[in-house]
Structure formats: C-alpha cells, structure tokens
PLY file of the C-alpha trace (Angstrom):
ply
format ascii 1.0
element vertex 111
property float x
property float y
property float z
element edge 110
property int vertex1
property int vertex2
end_header
0.00 0.00 0.00
1.13 3.54 -0.62
1.67 6.02 2.14
-0.32 9.26 2.09
2.91 11.20 1.84
3.49 9.75 -1.65
1.61 12.86 -2.77
-1.08 10.93 -4.62
-4.69 11.88 -4.52
-6.68 14.98 -5.24
-4.87 18.26 -5.80
-6.13 19.87 -2.58
-4.95 16.89 -0.56
-1.46 17.15 -2.09
-1.43 20.90 -1.46
-2.48 20.34 2.15
0.27 17.79 2.70
2.86 20.10 1.13
1.65 23.09 3.15
1.69 21.20 6.46
4.67 18.80 6.33
4.47 18.07 10.07
0.94 16.77 9.66
2.02 14.81 6.59
4.77 13.17 8.61
2.37 12.35 11.45
-0.13 10.96 8.95
2.56 8.67 7.53
3.30 7.38 11.04
-0.39 6.61 11.63
-0.61 4.93 8.23
2.42 2.71 8.90
1.03 1.73 12.33
-2.18 0.56 10.69
-0.30 -1.57 8.19
1.71 -3.47 10.78
-0.19 -6.59 11.71
-1.51 -9.85 10.31
-4.10 -8.44 7.88
-3.12 -8.57 4.22
-3.38 -5.52 1.97
-6.71 -6.52 0.45
-8.31 -6.98 3.86
-6.83 -3.70 5.08
-8.31 -1.88 2.07
-11.77 -3.37 2.65
-11.68 -2.57 6.38
-10.66 1.03 5.67
-13.45 1.32 3.11
-15.97 -0.10 5.58
-14.85 2.36 8.25
-15.26 5.20 5.74
-18.78 3.97 5.04
-19.60 3.78 8.73
-18.34 7.31 9.25
-20.38 8.43 6.21
-17.30 10.07 4.69
-18.30 10.36 1.05
-14.91 11.41 -0.30
-13.18 8.65 1.68
-15.62 6.06 0.31
-15.01 7.24 -3.24
-11.23 7.25 -2.71
-11.42 3.81 -1.13
-13.24 2.46 -4.16
-10.63 3.97 -6.51
-7.87 2.36 -4.46
-9.72 -0.97 -4.38
-10.03 -0.89 -8.16
-6.32 -0.09 -8.51
-5.50 -3.02 -6.23
-7.65 -5.40 -8.26
-10.27 -5.99 -5.58
-13.41 -7.31 -7.28
-16.47 -5.08 -7.36
-18.63 -7.72 -5.70
-16.26 -7.71 -2.70
-16.61 -3.94 -2.40
-20.38 -4.05 -2.83
-20.70 -6.76 -0.16
-19.71 -4.12 2.37
-23.07 -2.38 1.85
-25.31 -5.12 3.25
-22.72 -5.88 5.94
-22.92 -2.27 7.12
-26.64 -1.73 6.50
-27.77 -2.88 9.93
-25.56 -0.27 11.56
-25.94 2.49 8.97
-29.66 2.13 8.39
-31.29 2.25 5.00
-30.51 5.90 4.13
-26.83 5.49 5.01
-26.55 2.19 3.17
-28.18 3.63 0.04
-25.87 6.66 0.19
-22.79 4.42 0.41
-24.06 2.23 -2.43
-24.59 5.35 -4.52
-21.05 6.61 -3.83
-19.62 3.20 -4.70
-21.57 3.00 -7.97
-20.61 6.54 -8.95
-16.94 5.81 -8.24
-17.07 2.75 -10.51
-18.87 4.73 -13.22
-16.24 7.50 -13.02
-13.39 4.98 -13.26
-15.06 3.29 -16.25
-15.35 6.59 -18.11
-11.77 7.69 -17.33
0 1
1 2
2 3
3 4
4 5
5 6
6 7
7 8
8 9
9 10
10 11
11 12
12 13
13 14
14 15
15 16
16 17
17 18
18 19
19 20
20 21
21 22
22 23
23 24
24 25
25 26
26 27
27 28
28 29
29 30
30 31
31 32
32 33
33 34
34 35
35 36
36 37
37 38
38 39
39 40
40 41
41 42
42 43
43 44
44 45
45 46
46 47
47 48
48 49
49 50
50 51
51 52
52 53
53 54
54 55
55 56
56 57
57 58
58 59
59 60
60 61
61 62
62 63
63 64
64 65
65 66
66 67
67 68
68 69
69 70
70 71
71 72
72 73
73 74
74 75
75 76
76 77
77 78
78 79
79 80
80 81
81 82
82 83
83 84
84 85
85 86
86 87
87 88
88 89
89 90
90 91
91 92
92 93
93 94
94 95
95 96
96 97
97 98
98 99
99 100
100 101
101 102
102 103
103 104
104 105
105 106
106 107
107 108
108 109
109 110
C-alpha cells in the first residue's frame, strides 16, 4: 500500500500535505502503524473502506473504491460491504454508500 505522503490523490490533498509537512509526517506514522499486523493488503483496504462507510465520509468512500479498483479488488467484494454495514448504517446510510460506490465505478469506467 502507498503512504499518504506519496503525494497521490486529489490536488487539494497534495497541497495540504505540502503546506503542512508536520501533519504529513504524522499521517505517515499513523498509516504505517495501521499496516503493521496480520491483515493482508486486500483486507486492510476493505476494512478502511468499511470504516469510511460507517463514518459516512463520502470522499473517503469514493477514494477507497478507486484504491480498491487499482489493487484489483473485485467489485462484488466492495459491494458486499453495503449489506454488511446496512444494519448499523440504516437504509438511508446504506443507500448513500451504495450510490457513492456505484458513482466511483462509473467515473473509473469513463476515465
């Protein structure tokens, strides 16, 4: 997995990381801490995406889908997160996450 400090991602994110290098360094430390453990990269990506869904962070869900696509995670694995989270999120939250996931796939297909 890449570290956030690789300067990938949306322009504003890269600008933010360049403007605040101390935060970028701290973010890298947090990122590395999350990677150390028995979970493989695919599982880590799906967990992070599920957490983004639970927090209702639209941009994080969309970014997580883009990263999942780049890592070759099948769409059905990503979409399975919706019914897994639905009981906690409720119907409106689950539908919102499903919508963000679909739109991210549509955007990637048209790119």
